[in-house]
Structures are given as structure tokens and as C-alpha cells.
C-alpha positions in Angstrom: 111.3 108.9 122.9 111.3 110.5 119.5 108.8 110.7 116.6 109.3 111.6 113.0 107.5 114.7 111.7 104.3 114.0 109.8 103.3 110.9 111.8 100.1 112.5 112.9 98.9 112.7 109.3 98.1 109.0 109.3 94.5 107.7 109.5 92.7 107.3 112.8 93.2 103.5 112.5 96.4 102.0 111.3 98.8 99.1 111.6 101.4 99.5 114.3 104.6 97.4 114.2 106.7 97.2 117.3 110.1 95.6 117.4 113.6 96.2 118.6 116.0 93.2 118.5 118.2 91.9 115.8 116.1 88.8 115.4 112.9 90.7 115.2 114.2 93.1 112.5 115.5 90.2 110.4 112.3 88.2 110.6 109.9 91.2 110.3 111.8 92.9 107.4 109.9 90.9 104.7 106.6 91.9 106.2 107.6 95.6 106.3 108.8 95.4 102.7 105.5 93.8 101.7 103.5 96.6 103.5 105.7 99.2 101.6 105.2 97.4 98.3 101.4 97.5 98.7 101.5 101.1 99.8 100.0 100.2 103.2 100.5 102.8 105.9 101.9 101.7 109.2 103.4 103.2 112.4 106.9 101.8 112.8 107.9 101.7 116.5 111.5 100.8 117.5 111.8 99.7 121.2 115.5 100.7 121.1 116.9 97.4 122.5 119.5 96.8 119.7 119.9 100.2 118.3 123.3 99.9 116.5 122.9 96.4 114.9 119.3 97.1 113.8 120.5 100.2 111.9 122.8 97.9 109.9 120.0 95.4 109.3 117.7 98.1 108.2 120.3 99.3 105.7 120.7 95.8 104.3 117.0 95.2 103.8 116.4 98.9 102.8 113.8 99.5 105.5 112.5 103.0 106.2 113.3 104.8 109.4 111.1 104.1 112.5 108.3 106.7 113.2 108.8 106.3 116.9 111.9 105.3 118.9 111.1 104.5 122.5 114.7 104.6 123.8 117.4 106.2 121.7 120.8 104.6 122.7 124.2 104.9 121.2 125.0 101.3 121.8 123.3 97.9 122.0 122.3 96.3 125.3 124.9 93.5 125.9 125.0 92.9 129.6 122.3 91.1 131.7 122.2 93.9 134.3 121.7 96.4 131.5 118.9 94.3 130.0 117.0 94.1 133.3 117.3 97.8 134.0 116.4 98.7 130.4 113.4 96.5 130.3 111.9 97.9 133.6 112.6 101.5 132.7 111.4 101.2 129.1 108.3 99.3 130.0 107.2 101.9 132.6 108.0 104.8 130.3 106.2 103.2 127.3 103.1 102.4 129.3 102.9 106.0 130.5 103.4 107.4 127.0 101.4 104.7 125.1 98.9 107.2 123.6 101.6 109.3 122.1 103.5 106.2 120.9 100.4 104.9 119.1 99.5 108.5 118.1 96.0 108.2 119.6 95.1 105.8 116.8 93.4 102.4 117.1 94.0 99.5 114.8 96.3 96.5 115.2 99.8 96.1 116.7 102.2 93.5 115.3 104.7 92.1 117.7 107.1 89.3 117.0 108.6 86.2 118.7 109.9 85.8 122.2 111.9 89.0 123.0 110.8 91.1 125.9 109.9 93.8 123.5 107.1 91.6 122.2 105.6 91.5 125.8 106.2 95.2 126.1 104.2 95.8 122.8 101.4 93.5 124.0 101.0 95.4 127.3 101.2 98.8 125.7 98.7 97.9 123.0 96.2 96.3 125.4 96.2 99.3 127.7 95.6 101.5 124.6 92.8 99.2 123.6 94.5 98.2 120.4 94.3 94.6 119.1 97.5 92.6 119.0 98.8 90.2 116.3 101.7 87.8 117.4 104.0 86.7 114.6 105.8 83.4 115.1 103.3 82.3 117.8 103.0 78.9 119.4 106.7 78.0 119.6 107.3 76.0 122.7 110.1 74.0 124.5 107.6 73.3 127.3 110.2 74.3 129.8 109.9 77.8 131.3 113.7 78.0 132.0 115.0 76.7 128.7 115.2 79.3 127.3 114.4 82.0 129.9 112.8 84.5 129.7 111.8 83.7 126.1 109.5 80.8 126.9 107.6 82.8 129.4 107.3 85.7 127.0 105.9 83.3 124.3 103.3 81.9 126.7 102.1 85.3 127.9 101.9 87.0 124.5 100.1 84.0 123.0 97.6 83.9 125.9 96.5 87.5 125.4 97.1 88.2 121.7 94.0 88.6 119.4 95.5 87.1 116.3 98.3 84.5 116.3 100.4 83.5 113.3 102.0 80.1 113.7 104.9 79.2 111.4 104.6 75.4 111.6 102.0 72.6 112.2 103.6 71.9 115.6 103.3 75.6 116.7 99.7 75.6 115.4 98.8 72.5 117.4 100.4 74.0 120.5 98.1 77.0 120.3 95.0 74.8 119.6 95.9 72.5 122.6 96.4 75.5 124.9 92.9 76.8 123.8 94.2 80.4 123.3 91.5 83.1 123.1 92.8 84.7 119.9 92.2 83.7 116.3 94.9 81.3 115.1 96.4 81.2 111.6 98.9 78.6 110.3 101.2 80.2 107.7 103.3 76.9 107.7 106.7 78.6 107.3 108.8 81.1 109.3 109.1 84.5 107.7 112.9 84.1 107.9 112.7 82.1 104.7 111.7 85.3 103.0 114.6 87.1 104.7 117.0 84.5 103.4 115.6 84.7 99.9 116.1 88.5 99.9 119.7 88.0 101.1 120.8 85.4 98.6 119.4 87.4 95.7 121.9 90.1 96.7 125.5 90.1 95.5 127.3 89.4 98.8 131.0 90.3 98.7 132.7 88.1 101.3 135.7 85.8 100.9 134.7 82.1 101.6 137.5 79.9 103.0 138.9 77.5 100.4 139.2 74.7 103.0 136.4 72.9 104.9 135.1 74.9 107.8 132.5 75.0 110.5 130.7 78.2 111.5 130.0 78.7 115.3 127.7 81.2 116.9 127.0 81.2 120.7 125.2 83.9 122.6 122.2 82.7 124.7 121.9 83.8 128.3 121.4 80.3 129.6 124.6 79.1 127.9 127.1 81.9 128.7 125.9 82.4 132.3 126.9 78.8 133.0 130.6 78.2 133.4 130.0 74.4 132.9 128.1 75.0 129.6 130.6 77.6 128.4 133.5 75.1 129.0 131.6 72.5 127.0 131.2 75.0 124.1 134.9 75.6 124.1 135.8 71.9 124.3 133.4 71.2 121.4 135.1 73.9 119.2 138.5 72.5 120.2 137.4 69.0 119.2 136.1 70.2 115.8 139.3 72.2 115.3 141.3 69.0 115.3 139.8 68.2 111.8 138.8 71.5 110.2 138.7 75.3 110.6 136.2 76.9 113.0 135.0 80.4 112.2 133.7 81.9 115.4 132.2 85.4 115.1 131.8 86.3 118.7 129.1 88.3 120.4 130.3 90.9 123.0 128.4 89.3 126.0 129.9 85.9 125.0 133.4 87.3 124.9 133.0 89.0 128.3 131.7 85.8 130.0 134.3 83.6 128.3 137.1 86.0 129.5 135.8 85.9 133.0 135.9 82.1 132.9 139.5 82.1 131.5 138.3 80.5 128.2 139.2 83.1 125.7 142.9 82.4 126.0 142.3 78.8 125.0 140.3 79.8 122.0 142.8 82.4 120.9 145.7 80.0 121.3 144.1 77.5 118.9 145.5 78.0 115.4 142.4 76.4 113.8 139.8 78.6 115.5 139.4 82.0 113.9 137.7 84.5 116.1 136.2 87.6 114.5 133.7 90.4 115.0 130.1 89.7 113.9 129.4 89.6 110.2 126.6 91.5 108.6 123.5 89.3 108.2 123.8 88.7 104.4 127.5 87.7 104.8 126.6 85.4 107.7 124.1 83.6 105.6 126.6 83.1 102.8 129.0 81.6 105.4 126.3 79.2 106.7 125.4 78.2 103.1 129.0 77.2 102.3 130.0 75.6 105.6 130.2 71.9 106.4 127.9 72.5 109.3 127.2 75.1 112.0 127.3 75.0 115.8 124.9 77.2 117.6 122.7 77.7 120.7 120.4 80.2 118.9 117.0 80.0 117.3 117.6 82.0 114.2 120.6 79.9 113.0 118.5 76.8 113.4 115.9 78.2 110.9 118.6 79.6 108.6 120.5 76.3 108.4 117.2 74.4 107.8 116.2 76.5 104.8 119.7 76.3 103.4 120.0 72.6 104.0 123.1 72.8 106.2 123.6 70.4 109.2 123.3 72.1 112.6 124.7 71.0 116.0 122.5 72.6 118.6 124.1 73.2 122.0 120.9 73.4 124.1 118.9 71.2 126.4 115.7 71.7 124.5 114.4 73.2 121.3 111.1 74.6 119.9 112.1 73.3 116.4 112.0 69.5 116.8 110.7 69.1 113.2 113.9 70.2 111.5 115.8 67.1 110.3 119.1 68.9 109.8 119.2 70.0 113.5 120.7 67.7 116.1 119.9 68.5 119.7 123.0 67.7 121.8 121.4 68.3 125.2 125.0 69.2 126.2 125.8 65.5 126.3 129.4 64.6 125.3 128.4 61.4 123.5 125.8 63.2 121.4 128.2 66.0 120.4 130.8 63.4 119.4 128.2 61.5 117.4 127.3 64.6 115.4 130.9 65.7 114.7 131.6 62.2 113.4 128.4 61.9 111.4 127.4 65.5 110.5 127.0 64.6 106.8 123.9 62.5 107.7 122.1 65.7 108.6 122.6 67.5 105.3 119.3 68.0 103.5 118.0 69.7 100.4 117.4 73.5 100.5 113.9 74.1 101.8 113.5 77.5 100.1 110.5 77.7 97.8 108.4 80.4 96.1 105.8 80.4 98.9 106.0 83.5 101.0 104.6 83.4 104.6 105.2 87.2 104.8 102.8 87.8 101.9 100.2 85.5 103.5 100.5 87.4 106.8 100.0 90.7 105.1 97.0 89.4 103.2 95.3 88.4 106.5 96.3 91.6 108.3 94.8 93.6 105.4 91.5 91.7 105.7 91.4 92.2 109.5 92.1 96.0 109.2 89.5 96.4 106.5 86.7 94.8 108.5 
């Protein structure tokens, strides 16, 4: 664990922000930028889960360096065994060192979403007698194993958080129906809309294919751990490739699992499937915006395609985002996948970006809470 010099100069009470995954950095970046814009002091804690990729995201969004890094790694966690070991080790170490991590200051700790680091932040803050605010609260698939452990993390963090920020009416209603103990706020939109707005305002230098293309991104544990689901992913990409190009920036864990199943050879042999390393976030958004549609099993791309108005074929059994009309849930059923491929244009919608900023609204509320 490391701390930047000068951290102890902060006030006795402050805002703590704990995050550590790619998704958390992307969705929390607008909140951190808003805090900086207003000159509000905060203790920036990095859990160390995705060290390398979050450095790149921080550079894109021009975020300042963390004040505390819980686990300094030279590479991102990409294997399931690694993740289990890291979570246990980091949780124990963080709980023991929680007073130093929070610099013996009270206040409020912001955690985000459904990554294990959100649960880690909740436990650390509660033991340090610091109140917790959960950003992107209330999202539910209503199935503990789809996705796992994300759904379990959501339920636990929402149950014990003091302040909960829902990003949709459905999420808000979930929290009300569950009778959570904390104070619930509905900010109506996901903070990723602010992230997208920041990205598209930048001059993104990336070559866009002149032909029609589909963008695919697959990485979820419940997808790649299943040989059957992985095979269906590859069959889907092969079917799409009969008609148009498929751009497939591949995550390392996905490549490793697909290789173990003997699926990478099929993908690499297909002349219409273009496998690449991951793009930076701003370039990835530009590729989404200009694609015919995307194929994904992730949560972030569902949100991004929604705000950009791009059709999205979701390769999952369930989703917490049923209100997005551009997203078609396949449930891994062949007939549903075929229907979308043949009728993807029916799911194209207008861009949902507007001038409303949920990040600004969240910071407004956090300011009021801290000043009480």
C-alpha cells in the first residue's frame, strides 16, 4: 500500500472515493472531474484491481493520481484464480490498514457498481465508522448467479449503504421495494452518459472501416467459463461474418479460455473476423458509434450503445437494463440471435445524450451531505 505525500494535510472529514476496475474508472471519471472543477478535496483510493488499464483511462480523462494505492501491481488481474486470491488478500490487508487508508478522517466514502472492490470499500468504511454512498445502486437481474458475483455484491452493498444513487426509475423502484435502510436518490441517468460526452468532445484519431461492420466484445466470467456458451459466441460471430466484417477486440481471459476450448483457431481462420488488442476507451466509443450494431455480454457496452443509439445484441441470460429499447436479450437462444441478426435495424434509436448531467447532480447531493 502506498500513499502520496501531503495526504495528511486534508481536513478531519472528507470525501473518500474507492475504485479499482476499468468500469468504475470510466463511470466515476465525470464525478472526479466535477469534484476537481469545484475545488472539492477528496481522498482518492485505488484498490489496484486493474492497475494497467486504469492508468490509460486516467490519462484519457485527465484524472489526478490516487492518494492511496491498496495493491500496487505491474499487471491487471485476468485469471479467475488470481481474482479470488487477490480479493481475499486485499480485503484482509485493507481491513487491517483501514485507518491509514482513510487517514483517520471521517466523512463519506463513494463506491461504485457491482465489482468486488465496491464491497471491499463498504466493509472498510463501515469498520472505520465512515458513511457509504453507492453510485449506480439498485440494478438487479433478480438472479444471484447471473451475473455472479456482481448481483450478490449489488444486493449486499445496497443493503448496508447510507446513501444510494439509482440511475433509472427501475433501479429506484428496486431499492424502494427492497426497503433498504439508506437514503435513496434517483438521478435518472447513468454517469456513463457524461463519460461518453467527454469522449466524443475529444478528437479521436482512429481509422473507421469503410464497409459495414459489427463490433463484438465478450469478457464476462459466466460466459467464458462455459464451453457451451463460448461455442455459441463463436457461432454467432461466424454467422454475422457471412454478411459483414466483425471487429473483435479480445480480452486476455477470453482469449485464454477460447484457446483452451479450441475456438481461437476457428476465429483466426475466418477472413471476415478481425481480432485485435483492446482499444482505448475513446476509440472504442467511436467504433460503437459507427458500427451497424454491437454484440456483447457486458454491462458497460449496453449503456454506451443505448446513449449512442446503436443496436445491441446481448449474449446473456438476464440483464439489469430491461428498459433500453436498443438492447435485445438473446438468452443464448439460437432463434433469438438469428432474429436480431436479420432485423438489427429495428433496434436502432436516436442518440440519448442530452445536456443533463447525473454526475453534477450526484456531486450536488454529496456536497449537501458533507456540509450538514
